[in-house]
C-alpha positions in Angstrom: 9.0 102.6 42.3 12.5 102.4 43.6 12.6 101.9 47.4 15.6 102.0 49.5 15.4 101.3 52.9 17.9 101.4 55.8 20.8 101.7 53.3 24.3 101.5 54.6 27.5 102.0 52.4 30.9 101.6 53.8 34.4 101.7 52.2 37.6 100.7 53.8 35.8 100.5 57.0 34.4 104.0 57.1 30.7 104.3 56.5 29.5 106.5 54.2 25.7 106.1 54.1 24.2 105.6 57.4 20.7 104.2 57.1 19.0 106.0 54.5 15.4 105.6 53.6 14.3 106.8 50.2 11.8 106.4 47.4 11.6 107.3 43.7 8.2 107.3 42.4 7.2 107.3 39.0 5.8 110.3 37.6 7.7 112.4 40.1 10.7 114.6 40.0 13.1 113.9 43.3 15.7 116.2 43.9 18.4 115.5 46.3 20.6 118.2 47.7 23.1 118.3 50.5 26.9 119.4 50.9 29.8 117.9 49.2 31.2 114.8 50.4 28.1 113.7 52.2 27.4 110.4 50.1 24.9 111.7 47.4 26.6 110.1 44.4 27.3 106.8 46.5 23.6 106.7 47.0 22.4 107.3 43.6 25.1 104.4 42.4 23.3 102.2 45.1 20.0 102.9 44.0 21.0 102.0 40.5 22.6 98.6 41.5 25.8 99.7 40.5 27.6 99.7 43.9 25.6 97.0 46.1 24.8 98.5 49.6 26.8 97.1 52.7 23.6 96.7 54.4 20.0 97.4 53.8 17.4 96.6 50.6 16.5 98.0 47.5 13.5 97.1 45.4 12.7 98.2 41.8 9.2 97.8 41.2 8.3 94.1 41.9 12.0 92.8 42.4 13.6 93.3 45.6 17.2 92.8 47.0 18.3 92.4 50.4 21.9 93.1 51.1 24.6 91.6 51.7 23.6 89.3 49.1 23.3 85.5 49.7 26.1 83.7 48.3 23.9 82.0 45.4 21.9 85.3 44.7 22.5 87.3 41.4 21.3 90.6 40.4 20.1 91.3 37.0 21.2 94.7 35.8 18.3 97.0 35.5 19.5 98.9 32.7 17.7 100.6 30.4 14.8 100.5 32.8 16.7 102.4 35.0 19.6 104.9 33.4 22.1 106.9 34.9 23.8 109.9 33.7 27.0 110.9 35.8 28.8 114.3 36.3 31.9 112.6 34.4 29.6 111.9 31.3 31.6 108.8 30.3 31.5 109.8 26.5 33.5 107.6 24.1 36.3 110.0 22.5 36.6 108.1 19.2 33.0 108.4 18.3 31.1 111.7 17.4 28.6 113.0 19.8 25.9 111.7 17.4 27.7 108.2 17.3 27.9 108.1 21.1 24.0 108.7 21.2 22.9 106.4 18.6 25.0 103.6 19.6 23.2 102.2 22.7 19.9 103.5 21.5 20.1 101.3 18.2 20.1 98.3 20.4 16.8 99.3 22.3 14.9 100.6 19.4 16.9 100.5 15.9 13.9 101.4 13.6 13.1 104.6 15.6 16.5 105.9 16.9 17.5 108.4 14.4 14.0 110.1 14.2 13.9 110.4 18.0 17.4 112.0 18.0 16.3 114.4 15.6 13.8 115.8 18.0 16.2 115.7 20.9 18.7 117.6 18.8 16.3 120.9 18.0 14.9 120.3 22.0 18.4 121.0 23.3 19.8 123.0 20.5 22.9 120.6 19.6 22.6 121.2 15.8 25.8 122.9 15.2 27.8 120.6 17.6 26.2 117.2 17.1 28.8 115.8 14.6 32.0 116.9 16.5 33.7 114.6 18.8 33.8 114.8 22.5 37.0 116.8 22.5 36.0 119.6 20.2 32.6 120.3 22.6 32.3 122.4 25.6 31.5 120.4 28.9 28.0 122.1 28.7 27.5 120.6 25.2 28.9 117.1 26.5 26.4 117.2 29.3 23.5 117.8 26.7 24.5 114.8 24.8 24.9 112.3 27.7 21.4 113.4 29.1 20.3 112.9 25.5 21.8 109.6 25.2 20.1 108.5 28.5 16.6 109.8 27.3 16.9 107.7 23.8 16.8 104.7 25.9 13.3 105.4 27.2 14.0 104.6 30.7 11.4 104.0 33.3 13.6 105.8 35.9 16.4 108.1 35.1 18.7 109.3 37.8 21.0 112.4 37.1 24.3 113.2 38.6 24.6 117.5 38.6 23.5 117.1 35.1 23.1 121.0 34.8 26.3 121.9 36.6 28.1 123.5 33.5 25.0 124.6 31.9 24.0 128.2 31.1 20.9 129.3 32.4 18.9 129.2 29.1 20.1 125.3 29.0 19.2 124.6 32.7 15.6 125.8 31.7 15.8 123.8 28.6 16.4 120.7 30.8 14.1 121.7 33.5 11.1 121.9 30.9 12.3 118.6 29.2 12.1 116.7 32.5 8.8 118.0 33.7 7.5 116.8 30.3 9.1 113.2 31.3 7.6 113.4 34.7 4.1 113.9 33.0 4.6 110.9 31.0 5.2 108.9 34.3 8.9 108.7 34.1 10.3 108.6 37.7 13.3 111.2 37.7 16.0 111.5 40.6 18.2 114.5 40.7 21.3 115.2 42.3 21.8 119.0 42.1 23.9 122.2 43.9 21.3 124.6 42.5 18.6 125.2 45.1 16.7 127.1 42.4 16.4 124.4 40.0 15.3 122.0 42.7 12.7 124.6 44.0 11.1 124.7 40.3 11.8 121.2 39.1 11.0 118.9 42.1 7.8 117.4 43.6 9.9 116.1 46.6 13.2 117.3 47.9 15.8 115.2 50.0 18.3 117.0 52.0 21.1 114.7 52.9 24.1 115.5 55.1 26.7 113.3 57.0 25.5 110.2 55.3 22.1 110.5 56.5 18.4 112.0 55.0 18.1 114.8 57.4 14.7 116.3 56.1 12.6 115.6 53.2 9.2 117.1 51.7 7.8 119.2 49.1 10.0 122.2 48.0 9.1 124.4 50.4 11.4 123.0 53.2 13.9 125.2 51.3 12.0 128.1 52.5 10.9 126.8 55.9 13.3 124.1 56.8 12.8 122.3 60.1 16.0 121.0 60.8 18.9 123.1 62.0 21.3 121.6 59.5 19.2 122.2 56.4 18.6 125.8 57.8 22.5 126.5 57.9 22.8 124.8 54.5 20.4 127.0 52.6 21.7 130.2 54.2 25.4 129.3 52.9 24.4 128.7 49.7 22.1 131.4 49.4 24.9 133.8 50.7 27.3 132.3 48.0 25.1 133.2 45.5 
């Protein structure tokens, strides 16, 4: 389990995350929703130990860190057990999409990487563009590639930042179905999403974040019967926009 306790994060003296407690359990899908600019991606980066919290603690399974770190304390990056896919995707422009996926995967499992990729190519309908370069692919195609690259690493936890933002309805459904397969295999999945319908269908737990805090969390039903005024306002605005 990934456990964050009393996480704070400040930039240039401004506090972005204000004492967040959150858990990402194996075999569960946790969706994080909330307005833009409230610190969702900052929280994801902290949980993945990419940007250390200003204050608080993060535990990944049996390993715990208290922040700020002691001067002589070092952190071993949790990759690939914890793998992240960001909205900006970070594909290498000089490699084909296939090569983008296989390059890190060959370091993890060189004997089966290509066979595993063939399976995922069909799962996400990528056969017709997999040998293109990133600049020859749509943003939705690149999102599928970035997700596939992460899945190839066989993570124990996968953290996804708006990975469905440019996908059509059919591809969103495919991603949803595959995430549920991964959950059933025991992988812990953390998803930042603005799609409340996706969050309702995908998640075992929903966390609503606003103003740098987790305001409310619970089963997907909290979106239909929010207890907090702030979540009620958020759901109303999103549903009116759609």
